[in-house]
matplotlib code that plots the C-alpha trace (Angstrom):
import matplotlib.pyplot as plt

x = [128.2, 126.8, 124.3, 124.3, 121.4, 121.0, 118.2, 117.7, 115.5, 116.2, 113.6, 115.0, 114.6, 117.9, 119.7, 117.7, 118.8, 122.4, 122.3, 120.9, 123.6, 126.3, 125.5, 125.2, 128.0, 130.7, 134.1, 134.4, 137.3, 137.2, 138.0, 136.4, 133.0, 130.7, 128.9, 125.1, 122.1, 120.0, 116.3, 113.8, 113.7, 116.8, 120.5, 120.8, 118.1, 117.3, 118.5, 116.7, 113.3, 113.7, 114.8, 111.9, 109.5, 110.6, 109.1, 105.6, 103.6, 103.3, 107.0, 106.9, 106.9, 109.9, 108.8, 108.0, 110.8, 111.5, 113.4, 114.3, 117.8, 118.9, 122.5, 123.2, 126.8, 129.0, 132.7, 135.3, 136.3, 132.8, 132.6, 135.8, 135.3, 131.8, 132.7, 130.4, 131.0, 130.1, 126.3, 125.4, 124.3, 121.8, 120.2, 120.2, 118.8, 116.0, 115.1, 115.1, 113.0, 110.5, 110.1, 109.4, 106.8, 105.1, 105.2, 103.7, 101.6, 103.5, 104.4, 107.6, 109.9, 113.6, 117.0, 120.3, 124.0, 126.6, 130.0, 132.6, 134.7, 137.5, 136.9, 133.1, 131.3, 127.9, 124.8, 122.9, 119.1, 117.1, 113.4, 110.8, 109.0, 105.6, 104.0, 100.9, 98.7, 97.0, 94.3, 96.8, 96.2, 99.4, 100.4, 103.2, 105.9, 107.1, 109.8, 109.5, 111.8, 110.1, 110.9, 114.6, 114.7, 113.2, 115.9, 118.7, 117.1, 116.0, 119.4, 121.0, 118.6, 119.2, 122.9, 122.7, 120.4, 122.5, 125.9, 127.9, 129.5, 129.8, 132.9, 135.4, 134.3, 135.4, 136.4, 139.4, 140.6, 139.9, 142.2, 144.9, 144.6, 145.0, 148.2, 151.2, 153.0, 156.3, 159.1, 162.7, 165.4, 167.7, 169.9, 172.7, 172.6, 172.6, 175.6, 177.4, 177.0, 177.9, 181.2, 181.9, 181.3, 183.7, 186.4, 186.0, 186.3, 189.3, 191.0, 190.2, 191.7, 194.9, 195.3, 194.9, 197.5, 199.9, 199.4, 200.2, 203.3, 204.6, 204.1, 205.9, 208.8, 209.0, 209.2, 212.0, 214.4]
y = [-45.0, -42.6, -39.8, -36.6, -34.1, -31.4, -28.9, -25.5, -22.5, -18.8, -16.3, -12.9, -11.7, -9.9, -13.2, -15.2, -12.8, -12.9, -16.7, -16.9, -14.5, -16.3, -19.8, -18.5, -16.0, -16.8, -17.7, -21.4, -23.5, -25.1, -22.2, -23.9, -23.5, -20.8, -18.7, -18.5, -20.6, -23.3, -24.2, -26.8, -25.6, -23.3, -23.8, -20.0, -19.1, -15.4, -14.7, -11.3, -12.9, -15.5, -12.9, -10.6, -13.6, -13.7, -10.2, -11.5, -10.4, -14.0, -13.8, -10.5, -12.0, -12.6, -16.2, -17.3, -18.8, -17.0, -19.9, -23.4, -24.6, -28.2, -29.1, -32.3, -33.6, -36.6, -37.2, -36.3, -39.9, -41.0, -38.3, -39.4, -43.2, -43.0, -41.0, -38.0, -34.9, -31.2, -30.8, -34.2, -32.5, -30.5, -33.6, -35.3, -32.4, -31.8, -35.5, -35.4, -32.2, -33.5, -36.8, -34.7, -32.7, -35.9, -37.4, -34.4, -32.8, -29.5, -27.1, -25.4, -22.6, -23.2, -22.3, -24.2, -23.9, -26.7, -26.3, -28.8, -28.7, -31.3, -32.9, -32.8, -31.7, -30.5, -28.6, -25.9, -25.7, -22.7, -23.3, -20.5, -21.2, -21.5, -24.0, -24.3, -27.3, -29.2, -26.5, -23.6, -22.4, -21.2, -22.5, -22.0, -24.6, -26.7, -29.4, -32.3, -35.0, -37.4, -34.9, -34.8, -38.6, -38.5, -36.1, -38.4, -41.6, -40.2, -38.5, -41.9, -43.6, -40.8, -41.1, -44.8, -44.1, -41.4, -42.8, -43.3, -46.5, -48.5, -47.7, -50.4, -52.3, -50.6, -54.0, -54.0, -50.6, -51.9, -54.9, -52.7, -50.2, -53.1, -54.3, -53.4, -50.5, -51.2, -50.5, -50.2, -50.9, -47.9, -48.7, -49.9, -46.6, -44.7, -46.7, -46.2, -42.4, -42.3, -44.1, -41.8, -38.8, -40.2, -40.9, -37.4, -35.8, -38.0, -37.0, -33.3, -33.8, -35.4, -32.5, -30.0, -31.8, -32.0, -28.2, -27.4, -29.7, -27.9, -24.5, -25.6, -27.0, -23.7, -21.6, -23.8, -23.2]
z = [35.9, 38.5, 37.8, 39.8, 39.9, 42.5, 43.0, 44.6, 44.1, 44.0, 45.4, 44.6, 41.0, 41.2, 42.2, 39.6, 36.9, 38.0, 38.0, 34.5, 33.2, 35.1, 33.8, 30.2, 29.9, 32.5, 31.0, 30.2, 31.2, 27.7, 25.5, 22.5, 24.2, 22.9, 25.5, 25.8, 26.7, 25.0, 25.5, 24.5, 20.9, 20.4, 20.6, 21.2, 23.6, 24.3, 27.8, 27.9, 27.0, 29.7, 32.3, 31.4, 31.9, 35.5, 36.2, 36.4, 39.5, 40.8, 41.6, 43.4, 46.9, 49.1, 50.0, 46.4, 44.2, 41.0, 39.4, 40.2, 39.3, 38.6, 38.1, 36.1, 36.3, 35.5, 36.0, 33.4, 33.4, 32.4, 29.7, 28.1, 28.5, 27.1, 24.1, 24.8, 22.6, 22.8, 22.3, 23.9, 27.0, 25.0, 23.7, 27.1, 29.0, 26.5, 26.8, 30.7, 30.8, 28.2, 30.2, 33.3, 31.5, 30.2, 33.7, 35.4, 32.7, 33.1, 30.3, 31.4, 30.4, 31.0, 29.7, 30.3, 29.8, 29.3, 31.0, 29.9, 33.0, 32.5, 35.9, 35.9, 32.7, 33.8, 32.8, 34.6, 34.0, 35.1, 35.3, 35.6, 38.8, 37.2, 34.8, 32.7, 33.0, 30.2, 30.1, 29.8, 33.4, 35.1, 38.6, 40.9, 40.3, 43.2, 43.0, 45.5, 46.7, 44.2, 41.4, 42.5, 42.5, 39.0, 37.7, 39.0, 37.7, 34.3, 33.8, 34.3, 31.9, 29.3, 29.6, 28.8, 25.9, 24.3, 25.2, 21.9, 23.1, 26.3, 28.3, 29.2, 32.4, 35.6, 36.9, 34.6, 35.9, 39.4, 38.9, 37.4, 40.3, 42.8, 41.2, 43.3, 41.8, 40.0, 42.3, 41.2, 43.7, 43.4, 46.4, 44.2, 42.3, 45.6, 46.8, 43.5, 43.5, 47.2, 46.4, 43.5, 45.7, 48.3, 45.7, 44.2, 47.6, 48.4, 45.1, 45.9, 49.4, 47.9, 45.4, 48.2, 50.3, 47.3, 46.7, 50.4, 50.4, 47.2, 48.8, 52.0, 49.9, 48.0, 51.2, 52.7, 49.7]

ax = plt.figure().add_subplot(projection="3d")
ax.plot(x, y, z, "-o")
ax.set_aspect("equal")
plt.show()
């Protein structure tokens, strides 16, 4: 099963605030989903607290990112075949982010939102563009190509770890897809209805001729 993770950053505080509010509170396609954000420790993260943390002076520069965003996604087919359920993204994203912190030695602040889109259920993660090292000193957060690769690979490993059950092998679906579609020869039906139509039209023509003949006979009397 494929893993998808994409990264970008947002510089403007206004745009960063809008993004956080959008991922947390936009209307969901799955009406059973509750709005809001989750974080490392909470299923109901405080959006205002996170947004206020982005007002730090270190972000008050047009060339400095305010937040980094990572989008994790899988296909709706994989979600269904693997038996994932609402809330599984929370467990998986917490695991991925914790593994990244362990790997880098960073302490991060982030919030995330799960969107169970039927075609591609996904999760948005907004990461404050600063981290604290093991000594508690804060630094500007940069995300490299190596980090992006880590997100993809760790997301794949995490899916396999948390997957409730293994989906049926794709080879079976492939063989079924490759079988020629069932075709029913409807030519005999087409011919049948064509003949019926002809007969009905002929009967209608005969009735019309009989009616005209009767009218003519009536006029000649």
